[in-house]
Structures are given as structure tokens and as C-alpha cells.
N, C-alpha and C positions, 0 to 999 in steps of 0.2 A: 504494500499499500505506499510504502514511503516512498519509493524509487516510482510510482504513478503517481504521487501529487508532486514530485519534484521535478516530472518530464513538465509537468501542467504549469506550476510555477515559472517554469523556463521557457515555456512556451509563452506568458502573460508577458514575463521581461523584456522579450524579443519584440512584441507586438509595441509595448510600451516605447522601447527605441523608434519605434516609427513615428509616433505620435508625439505633435506639439504639448510639452509641459503645458498646465494648466487648464486646457481645453476639457470639456464635459467627457470626451471621450477618453480620455489620459487618466482622469479620474475614476472613472468607473473602474477602468484596468486595474489601478492602484489599490481601490477599495476589495476589489476579488481576491488579489496578492494576499491582500490581508484579512480576509473573509471569516476566518473562525474568531478573530477577535473584534469585528465589527459587523456582524450581521448585519446591524441597524443600517451604519452607512450603504451599506450595497445593498440593501433592499431599499432604502431613499433612493437613491441612484436609477435603481432598475425600473424602479417605477417610473422616475422620469422619462427614462428611455423608451420604456413602452406606451407612455400616456403621449409623448412629443414624437413618437415615432426617429426620434434620434438615428436608429440602426439603419433607415431605408438609405440616407446623403452618407451613411458609412459603409454603404454597398452590399448590404445584407437584406435578402427579401424576406423575411421575419424576423419579429423576435425571439423565438425560438433558435432560429440559424444562428443570430449572432450570441448568444448565450451558448450557447456549444462551440461553435468554432472561433471565438474569441475570446471570450473569460473561462469558457472551459467547464462551464456549469450546465447541468442538465436541464432541460426544462422543466421537469416537475420540479427541481431543488430551484429554481428561479420563479418559478408560481407561488409556492412558500416561502420565500422572501417577500416578494411584492404583496402577497394578501395579506402575510403577519406586518409588515409597512403600514399597508395601507389601512389595517385594523387599529393599526395604535394611532395611525395620523387622526382617525376619525373618533376613535372611543376614548382614548388614553394620550394626547399630545403631550401631556406633562413628561411621559418616560423617554420621548427624544430628544427631550433637552438633555437629559442624564449624561453627565460627560465619561462616564465608563468607571470613573476611579473612586471619587466621591460617594457616587450611588449608582452601584451597578447597575446595567443592563439586563432585564431579564433575557434564559435563553429562547432562543429562537422556538423550539419545542413546544415550551411553556406557554408562550405566546399563539403558536400553532393549535393547541389543543384548548386556550382561553378563547379563540375565535371560534371553533367548532363548537362550545359549550354555548357560546351566544347565540349562535344560532339555533340552538334545539329549542323548541316552545315547550319540551316537556319538564326542561329544567326550570323550576319557581325561582324568582328573581331573588330571594336570601339566599339561596343555594348557589346563584350564580354570582352572587357579589363575595360569600365567601372564599367559593374558589378563587375569583379576579384578586382578593387581597392575596393570597395563599401565591398567586401564580407572579405577581407584582415585586413580593417580598421575597422571590427566589426560590419557591420551595423547590425541592425536586418534580419532573414531571412524572416519577411511579407516585406519590403522595398527591399529586392532582388527579389522576387514574382515579384511586383509590374513592378521592369525596367522589369524584363526578357518579363513579358505580352507584354509592349511597345513594346520591341525588336522584339518579332516575328512578321510574316508577318501575315494579316489575315487570317482566315481558309479560306478556298473556298466555297461557299455559297451553302448549299444544292441543290439539282437538285429539282424543284419545283413539280413535280411527287412526289418524295419522301416525301416531307414537306404535301400534299394532303394526302397521305395516311396516316400518322400520324395523321393528324386532323381527319379523317373519322372515324379511329380509337378510338379514344377518341370522337366525336360526337356519335360514337353507344353505347359506355359505359356510356356517360352522360344521355342518353336514356334509356337505361337499369337500370341505377340507379335511373332513375327518376320513373318509372313504377313500380319498386317495394318498392316503399316508398308509406304508404297509407295517401291520405289527399292529396296528392299532384292532382291540377285540372288537368283534362284531359287536357284542351287546351293548357298546359303548356307540358305536353307530347306529344302533336301532333307536338307543333313548336320545340322540338328536335328531332322528327322523320322527320319533313320535312327538317330540317337541315343536317341531313343525306342523306334524298335524292338527297340535293341539291350538296353537296359535290362528291357524286357519279356520279353525272351527271356529273360533271366539271371534273371528272376521266374518263370518258368515252369518253370524244369528244376528 
């Protein structure tokens, strides 16, 4: 992985040598090189690149092509960066003013999760506020996921018939697998087949 990152960094540095310092294009390249410690800077720059379509005048047919070919970031990663930045810009603009030193910037994964929580109508407002405070106070993403799981209402139970069909398929596979193995006593195979018949009978009632 280190070698891959090194090659990507070298490619970005090479691009920077051909771009005028101080220009928006140069600044985005510089942010990409510092990606691990400045995702907000990179997200903000990419937000502008996409919104203002700068990639077109830089010779790229699409935002995704620009991300892949120039700053060596996968389109999916770029989408998360811009979505997380846009979320903070709209919902928590004060976070964008943090310097990252006296007050740390929340991890991108935490902001991404918070953004998804914000979109879930089934999460109560009080629960959302609690998870938001935890995310912005730099709680680990694993802790946030546990809080979200507790905040969501329990899923509707599957219909009994649906569950029985799944069990029938599993029992059927078990019987087939047992029959295919040499040395399995016939009595065990017969028990598995009897279980298949019993479940099928329940379904037919």
C-alpha cells in the first residue's frame, strides 16, 4: 500500500511542476497531497471544482475523470469528500473554521455517518442531536454506529412464511451436502431428509 501511495504522490508532484503556483488547480493538487490531514480543505476545493466545472477548462471531460487522472482519487472517495464538505457547509459551518490544531476537525468517516443519519427520517430529533454532538466532538465512528443502531426503531419482523421458506432451502442444502459426503451414516441423512419434509409440510398448511 505504501508503494501505491508513493507512486500517487509522485504523480501529483509531477503534475504540480507543470501548473502555475497559486492557481486554483495548483491548490487542489496541493490539498490532494495533504489529503490524510486536510480532508476538509480537499473537500472544499473539490466542491468548487465540481460546482464551477473548472475541470472542463483543465482538459477533463468530467469531474470523475479529473479526480482519477489528476489527483488520483477514486470518484467514490471524491463524492464522499464533496458530500461531507457540503453537509458541514450547510449544517455546521463553524466546523469549517477550525484550524485543525487548537480544535481538531472531525474525521471524514464521522461526518459521512452524521450526514446519513441526518437523512434518516426514522431517527428522532433528540437522537440526531446527541449523535451530532458526539461526532463533532471526535467520538470514534464505531461508537457513533452503536448509537445510531440504538436510535433506529427495530426492523419489522419477517413474515413467518418467508422465514420458513429460507429454513426449507437451508435444510434442503444440508441434506444434499450430507448425501454427497462419503462415510456419513444413512440414518443421519434420513433425519435431514425428514426435517426437509417436516418444514415443507408446515409451509403447505
